[in-house]
N, C-alpha and C positions, 0 to 999 in steps of 0.2 A: 880360690873360692869365698864369699863373706865368712867371716865368723862373728858370730851371734854371740855374746857373753852372757849367759843365764844372768836376771835379775837378782840382785842381791836385795838388802834395805839401802844399801847404798846408791848401787844402780837407781832404783825407784825414785828416791830422793834424789839424784844428780837429774836423773828423766824429767823430774816434776820442775826441778830449778828450771832446767834446758827451755822446755817447753813453755814456762811461764815468761821466761825471759824473751824467748823468740817471740812470744804471741804478742805479750807489752810491744815489745818495739815493732812489731811490724804491724799491727791494730791501734795502736791509741785512736784512742775514742775522738770521733770525728762527729760533726753535727750537718745535714741537710734537710733546707726547707723554706719557706716565705714568710711574707708579712702579710697575714691573710685579716687584716682587722676590719674591712668591709665587709667579709664572709656574711655575715648575718644580715644586712643591708639586702646585699643581691638576693638572696633566698630568698625574703620577704616581698620583693619585687618579683619573684617570678622564675630568676633568671634560671634556666635550663642548661645543665652542666652532660657533657658526654665525654666518653675514653678518645684517643685517637682513634681506636677501632670502631667509633660511632655508638659504643654501648650507654644505657643510661648511667648515671653516676648518683646515688641516692645520697650519697654524703662524701662531702669534697673532702674531707679531713680522713676520711677513714681510705678512700681512693687514693690520696697522698701517701699514707702509708703503705699500702701494697704496693706502691710505686718508687718506694725504698727510703721515701723522707722520714726522717726521727724527731723533728723539733719544728716549731711555727712561732711565729713573732707576733705581737699584738701591742699597738701606741697605747698611751693612757694621755688623756688630755685633763687636765684640773675642774674647767667647768665649762665646756665647748657653747653652750648657750649665750656665752660671751665673747665668745670668738670674734677677732680682726684681722683680715687676713693681708692686706696692704704692706707690704716690707718698704716703704719708702711713703713721702710726703705726695698728697694727701693724704695722710692715715684716716680711710674712713669704711665704716662697714660693708661687709660683704659675706653673706650666709655661704658657705660650702656644707655640702649634705655629706662631705669625705670626714668634716671633724665632727665626729658625732660619738666618741669613743670617753666614755664615762665610767667611772670606776664600775657600777652596776653591770656597765654593757663587757668592761673586760674579765670582771668575775664570771661571766656568764660562757663568754667564748673559750677563755683560759681555764675552765674547769671540762668544756669538751675538749680540749686538746691534752688535757690529762688524763682524762678517764679514757683517752684515744690509745695510751701508753706512750705520749711524745713528751719529748722536752719543752717546756713554756720558757721563752723570754718575754721579759715586760721592758718595754721602752718608754719610760717615762719622761713625756715631754719638759713639765715643770712650767705650764703654760696651758692659757685659756684654747692656744691656736698651735696652726704649723711652727715648729722651732728648727730653724734653721742657719748657715750663714748669711742669711739676709734678715732676720730676724729671732731674736729670742723675746718676745716681751714676757713682761712680768705679769700672773693672772690678775686681774683686775680688781680681786678681794686681797689681795697681798700689796697693793701698789702704796700703800702711805705707811708701812711699814719699814723703820729703820734698818739700816744693814744687821744689827745685832738680831731684831727680831724676827728679819728676814729668814736670817740664818737659824733659828728657830723652828719656824712654820716650815720648812724644807726638812728639818728632821723631823718633827713632829707631824707633819705630813707624807713623808716616806714610809714611818714606822705604821700611821693607822691605814696606808693601802695596802702595807706588806701584811699588816696583821687581819684585815677584811680578806686578803686574796688567800692567805691559809685557812683559816675558818670558811672557806665558802670553798675548798677542797681546790686551790686552783693555784698553790703554792707555785713562785716561778723558779726554774731552774739558773734563768741567767736575768740578770739586770741591768738594763742601761741608765744610769744616773744622767739623762740627758740627750737630749738627738741631735747629732751633726752640731758638736759644740766647742769647733773650730777658734771660735772667736767668744768664746764666753758664752753664759745661760742669764736667765733676768734681769736682761741690761735694766730693765724700767718700762715706764708709759710709753709710749708716742706722744710727741710733741712736749717732752719732758729731759731731764738731765740722763743721758746713755750712758752707760759703763759697759763700754766694748773691749773686747780685749784682742786689738791687733797684736801680731809680731811687735810691731813698733808703740803698743798702748802703753800707759804710766804702770809703775809697779803697784802704785793704789789699785786701779782697775785688775790687773788680776792678782794681786792678793786679795780682793772683795770675793772676786768669783772662786778661788781656792778654797776659801773661808765655807762658802755655799755649798759647793764643790764634797769638801771633808763632810760635812756634816750630813749631805745624802749618803754616803759611802758607809759613814758610819752608823746610820740608821739601818742600811742593809746588813752588815754584818751583827748588829745585835737581834733584829729580828729574822731574816733567813740566813745561817752563817751559815749553811753548805751552798747556798747561789754564788756564783761567778759574777764579778762585775764587770763589765764591759763601758768603756769609757769611747765613746763613738765620736770618729773627724769624717771630713771627708777631702781634704788636701791632699791629693795623689798623683795631681796632674802636675808638670813642672813646665809643659806649653802652655795650657789652658787657665791656669791660677798663675796670677801675676807676681804675686809674693811670694811663692812658693818656688823659687826656680835653686834649684840642688837642692829640692825640697825643706828648704828652710822654714816655711811655714808649720810644715807637718813635724820636722823634730824640735820646732820651739814651744810648738804644746807641750809634748811628751817630756822635754826637758824642765819646762816649767811645774809639770804634773810631779817630777822627779824631784824638785827644788822645795815642792810644798808640802812633800811626802804624803802625797793621794794615797790611798788604799786602793788599789784594782788587780785585778788577774789578766782581763782581756783586752786588745786594741781593737777598736771596730773600727771598720771601713766601710765606704759607699764606693764604688766604681760605676759610672754609666759614663760608657762611650761616647755617646753622642752629646755628653758634656766634656768628659775630662779625657777623650783623645784616643791613643793609643795604648794598647795594652800593655806594650811596653815599657809606659812611665807606671802603669800600678805595679807590675814588676818591679821595677825600678823602687817602687816607695816600701815593698815588702822585706825587699834586700837590706834596705836602708834601716828599716824597725828592726829586721831581726838581728843585724849586726849591733845597732845600739842598745837593746834592749831585750836580750837571748831569754830572759825569765819571763816574757810575756809571751801568752799564746795569742794569734790573729785571728780574728774573724771579719770576712767578707758580710756585714748584715745588711747590706742593702747593694741590687746590680739589677740589669734589667735590659732588654732588647726587644726592638721592632718585630713584628711576624707580620707584617702588611704594607706599612708606610712608617715616614718618618715620626717619629714624636714630635708634637707640636714644640717650639721651642729650641729645638735639637740647634746646638751652636757646632758641631762637628759631625763631618759626613763620613760614615766609616761604610757605605753601603757597598763601594768597590771591595771592600774584602770580607764583610756581609752581608749579603742582600739582604732587602728588607721583603723577607718571606717568611715562612716554616722552615724553609731546609738553612738558610743562613741563620736565623735565629737558634735554629739545633747548632752549626758550624760556631757560633758564637760560643754557645754554653760549652761545648766540645774544647774549645782553644782555652776558655777560662778553665775549665777542671783540669787541664793540662799545665798552666801554668800556675795553679794554687797548689797541685800538687806536688809540684818543686820543691815547696817549701816543708819543712819540717814544721816549723811551729804555728803554721796555719789549720785552724781545725774544724773551720765554720762557713759554711756559703748558703747564703739566703736570699732570694729571689723578690723585690719589693712589688706587692699590689698583683702578684699570679691570679689572684681571683677574680679579676675583674672582669664581666662577661655581662654582656648587652642583650643575648640572645634570651627573648621569651621576655622582654620587659619596653618601657617605653626610653631607655637610656639611650644616650645617644650612642656610646659606642665609639667615643673619640680616643681613650685612651690603647696606644697601641703595642704596648711593651708585656702584655701579660701571659701567661700562658694558657690561656684560652681564647679561641678566635669568636669574636662577640657576632661575627656573619650566621658562623653554623653553631658555636656552641662547643665543638670538637676541643679538646684538651690538641695541644700543638708538640711536635718529638720532643721539643726541649726539656717538656716538666719530666717525662722519663729520662733525659740524658742528667738528670743533676744528680742522681743517686751513683754516677759513675765516680762522683767526689770522695765516696767512700771506700771504693774499690783498693786492694794493694796488687804489687807484681810479684806477691811472693808465694800466692796460694794459700795463706792462711789469712782469715778476715774477721774472724772473731775471738774473742778470750772468753772460754768455757772452763767454772771452775770443776773439777771431777777430783774421784780419790782416785783414779788411775790415769796412766798416758791414754789419750785415747787413741783408736784404731785409725791409720792413715797408708794408704798402699803407698804416699810418694816419698821421697826421701829429700829432706833438708839440710841444706849447710849450717853451719853456728852463726850465720847472718839472717836465717829465716827463709832461704832462699830455696826454692825449689830444684832439684838436680833431676836430669834425666838419667845421667850415666855417672854413678860415683866413681871418682877416681879413691885410691887411697888417701885415709883419711876417718874421722868421727862424725858421724851424722846423727838423724835422729828418724825413725823408720818403723811403721807398725806401734805407735807410741813407746818405743826403746832405743837406749842407745845402742850404734852400733858402730864395730870398729871394722873398716874394710881394708885389709891389706895390700902386698903384690899378689897377684896370680900368677 
């Protein structure tokens, strides 16, 4: 028979300690969500959103929270009215309606996210337009600054942005100091000297870049000290990214960060299978990063997969693994969650552009990797699957602070795993420490 020792002060202390350790280990905080930077635009255009069960959605942020999401990401451009989108010669003006997120836009959307009780990730591009591995243009207003003056501008701009967001009730919980900065940022202006940071680039270029980045991270620590700093890259493929054999470009970047003593908390990654190849390559990248930088958390801050047809410009066909339909997108999400949950250091999963939806608008509906079907306005199955990233396998899903142990009819071992038939040993049951001897 089982023997339950009556709880004394010591037993209660031990119980509380065990439960805290179990819950902390079993349910370290994780974040799931998406980059919804264009949501106000689609709302203004009259997009009609429906749940997967065909019920109208009045507020997408609220609905996403009901579906288990707990965080959202929003990008910020310095002055999007000065955008230029070409990444190679000839560098011509090209207006893009998706480049519209100035500070006022981000204040409003960020406050909505915070008011909904969700975490807010700010993605600072430090550019007037898209910043990615193919282009990291210095804002037009900063073009004539010397390197020292540019470093000061980065610091002052970041301080100002974060201060205004705090005052607007939109203080970020995570800050990306740059977007996909594998090859540096603030390269200069088109048709000028460019300070790019390839793995083979000069020490001078890397030193300039890390000086600028250091000023950005210093500003975050000064203004929003509780915010976690993310350094975001996208070198996760060894087959599709030719400079990344053996993850050479990926590890070179973070080794450069270590050498320059850049202060950050989280490694941020992008992974799009239609550009980056098999999911095993992402898995390999994460394993490499966990082994090399064990103190850093890792987030997949951008991903996506088609729900009907190939994304234009795709360079890798994954349709035989995951079909280009609702079920295939869901299967991709399931596979991704399974891979990510193998890694204890991975604590974030964000879908890029999930809110894209042309239903009820005059928009083209060309983009085909969101979590809404532009032909119907219905949420895809993958949206609800995302929350599985937050789940655990041991029956303990959240940390709750109470004055006594929480009643629970299940038995748990000292690893926090639920046990159906406890053998001899020490267990947690009904909020108490239980000794089960031989019967």
